[in-house]
C-alpha positions in Angstrom: -98.1 -11.3 12.8 -97.7 -8.6 10.0 -96.7 -6.5 13.4 -94.1 -8.5 14.8 -92.2 -9.0 11.3 -92.1 -5.2 11.3 -90.9 -4.7 14.7 -88.1 -7.0 14.2 -86.8 -6.0 10.6 -87.1 -2.7 11.6 -84.2 -3.1 14.6 -82.8 -5.9 12.8 -82.0 -2.6 10.6 -81.0 -0.1 12.5 -78.6 -3.0 14.3 -77.0 -3.3 11.1 -76.7 0.1 10.5 -75.5 0.4 14.5 -72.6 -2.0 13.0 -71.6 -0.6 9.9 -70.5 2.7 12.0 -68.8 0.6 14.4 -67.1 -1.3 11.6 -66.3 2.3 9.0 -65.1 3.4 12.4 -62.9 1.1 13.7 -61.1 0.3 9.9 -60.3 4.2 10.0 -56.0 4.6 9.8 -55.7 8.0 11.4 -52.3 8.5 9.6 -53.5 7.0 6.5 -53.6 10.0 3.1 -57.4 9.3 2.6 -58.7 9.5 6.5 -60.8 12.6 5.7 -62.9 10.3 2.5 -63.2 8.0 5.7 -64.4 10.2 8.4 -66.9 11.6 5.3 -68.0 7.5 5.4 -67.9 7.4 9.1 -69.9 10.4 9.4 -72.3 9.5 6.7 -72.8 6.2 8.5 -73.7 7.8 11.5 -76.6 9.8 9.5 -78.6 6.4 8.7 -77.9 4.8 11.8 -79.4 7.4 13.6 -82.5 7.2 10.9 -82.8 3.6 11.5 -83.1 4.0 14.9 -84.9 6.5 15.2 -87.6 4.3 12.5 -87.4 1.9 14.4 -87.8 3.5 18.0 -91.3 3.8 17.0 -92.6 0.5 17.2 -89.3 -1.2 19.4 -90.4 -2.9 22.1 -89.3 -2.4 25.9 -86.2 -4.6 25.3 -85.1 -3.2 22.2 -85.6 0.3 23.0 -82.9 -0.6 25.9 -81.0 -1.8 22.6 -81.5 0.4 20.9 -80.9 3.9 22.9 -77.4 2.3 23.8 -77.0 1.6 20.4 -76.8 6.3 19.9 -75.3 6.1 23.0 -72.2 4.4 21.8 -73.0 5.7 18.0 -72.6 9.2 20.6 -69.1 8.0 21.9 -68.2 7.6 18.0 -68.4 10.8 17.0 -67.6 12.8 20.5 -64.7 11.3 19.5 -64.2 12.3 15.9 -65.5 15.8 17.1 -62.4 15.7 19.7 -59.9 14.1 17.2 -60.8 17.6 14.8 -59.8 19.5 17.2 
């Protein structure tokens, strides 16, 4: 029973981290004077989300694994978009 709760908790933490990345990124105003600071916050959230996802993948069920991989892809799309804006 504990194992199932641990799996669920790891997945939920990864899901919450993913949502935080999305929320923080969505709230950025590219023309705001504090854009650089907000961008650093996004990068920090991305790193934390990747760590949570990697941790959750260790114990994830097949269904959770698919969702976690989708989270990774979505976060990578955000990273790619941010990087393309930097250039």
